[in-house]
Structure formats: C-alpha cells, structure tokens
C-alpha positions in Angstrom: 21.4 3.7 -17.0 22.6 0.4 -15.4 21.5 -1.3 -12.3 24.8 -0.4 -10.6 24.0 3.3 -11.1 20.4 3.1 -10.0 19.6 4.7 -6.7 17.4 2.6 -4.6 16.0 4.4 -1.5 13.4 2.0 0.0 15.5 -1.2 0.3 19.1 -0.3 0.9 20.3 -3.6 2.3 19.4 -5.8 -0.7 21.4 -6.3 -3.9 20.6 -3.6 -6.4 18.2 -5.7 -8.5 16.2 -7.1 -5.5 16.1 -3.6 -4.0 14.7 -2.2 -7.2 12.0 -4.9 -7.3 11.3 -4.1 -3.6 11.0 -0.4 -4.4 8.7 -1.0 -7.4 6.5 -3.2 -5.3 6.4 -0.8 -2.3 5.5 2.2 -4.5 2.8 0.3 -6.3 1.3 -1.0 -3.0 1.5 2.6 -1.6 -0.8 3.8 -4.4 -3.0 0.8 -5.0 -3.1 -1.1 -1.7 -1.9 -4.4 -3.3 1.5 -5.6 -4.5 1.9 -6.3 -8.2 2.3 -10.0 -7.8 1.3 -10.7 -11.4 4.6 -9.2 -12.6 7.2 -11.8 -13.1 10.2 -9.7 -12.2 12.6 -12.6 -12.9 11.7 -12.5 -16.6 12.5 -8.7 -16.9 15.9 -7.6 -18.1 17.8 -5.1 -16.1 16.8 -2.3 -18.6 13.1 -3.3 -18.4 13.3 -3.3 -14.6 14.8 0.2 -14.6 12.1 1.4 -17.0 9.3 -0.1 -14.9 10.8 1.6 -11.8 10.9 4.9 -13.6 7.2 4.5 -14.7 6.0 3.5 -11.2 8.0 6.3 -9.6 6.5 8.8 -12.0 3.0 7.5 -11.3 3.8 7.6 -7.5 5.1 11.2 -7.8 2.0 12.3 -9.7 -0.5 10.3 -7.5 -3.3 12.5 -6.1 -2.5 12.0 -2.4 -4.8 14.7 -1.3 -7.8 12.9 -2.9 -6.6 9.6 -1.4 -6.3 11.1 2.0 -9.8 12.7 1.7 -11.3 9.3 0.9 -9.5 7.7 3.8 -10.7 10.5 6.1 -14.3 10.0 4.9 -14.0 6.3 5.4 -12.7 6.8 8.9 -15.5 9.2 9.8 -18.1 6.8 8.5 -16.5 4.0 10.5 -16.4 6.1 13.7 -20.0 7.1 13.1 -21.0 3.4 12.9 -19.1 2.7 16.1 -20.9 5.6 17.9 -24.2 3.9 17.2 -24.6 2.5 20.7 -27.6 0.4 19.9 -25.4 -2.4 18.6 -23.1 -2.1 21.7 -26.2 -2.3 23.9 -27.2 -5.6 22.2 -23.8 -7.0 22.7 -23.8 -6.0 26.4 -27.2 -7.7 26.8 -25.9 -10.9 25.1 -22.8 -10.9 27.5 -25.1 -10.4 30.5 -27.3 -13.4 29.4 -24.2 -15.5 29.0 -23.0 -14.5 32.5 -19.9 -12.6 31.3 
C-alpha cells in the first residue's frame, strides 16, 4: 500500500503523509491521553508510517472503551462528591467575608 492509496479520515485537509501522522497522533492520544511526541515521524519511511498507522488503528479498534468510560465515570463521581463537601465552600465563604468580598 502506498501513501497515495491510504485513506486518512481524521485530517482530510493535509497532504497524505501529514494527515497520516495527524491520524496516528490523534488515535494514540485518544487512547492514552498524550501525543506520541517521542516518535520522530520525519525519520520514518512511507511504508513504516503506514505500518505504524495500521498498528495504532488496530489498537484503537480493540481498545476497551467501556472500561475507560467506567473509570472516567468513577473519577467524575468522586470529583462531584468532593465538590458536594460544603465544609470547604463554607471556609471559602468565610474567607471572602473577612476580606470584604
């Protein structure tokens, strides 16, 4: 497969090579929360870039999104529970009152 025949869905306005790099980076960030900045894309041949895209796509397709969403939901619930603890807000209100705000 060559770059000219590679379908790039995430970044359609870039040239094919840059769009493929964009897609790899977006998919990796989608799964791991960070971009793969340690990869020197400029050193990769077109074939290596295509193979990396296929690998990251496969990992993205197989990623356990239900588990990831469950963890995010738990984190959100914990965060909201902490926000519901009004004792901290009461302390902040008292501080503002002392400062005349």
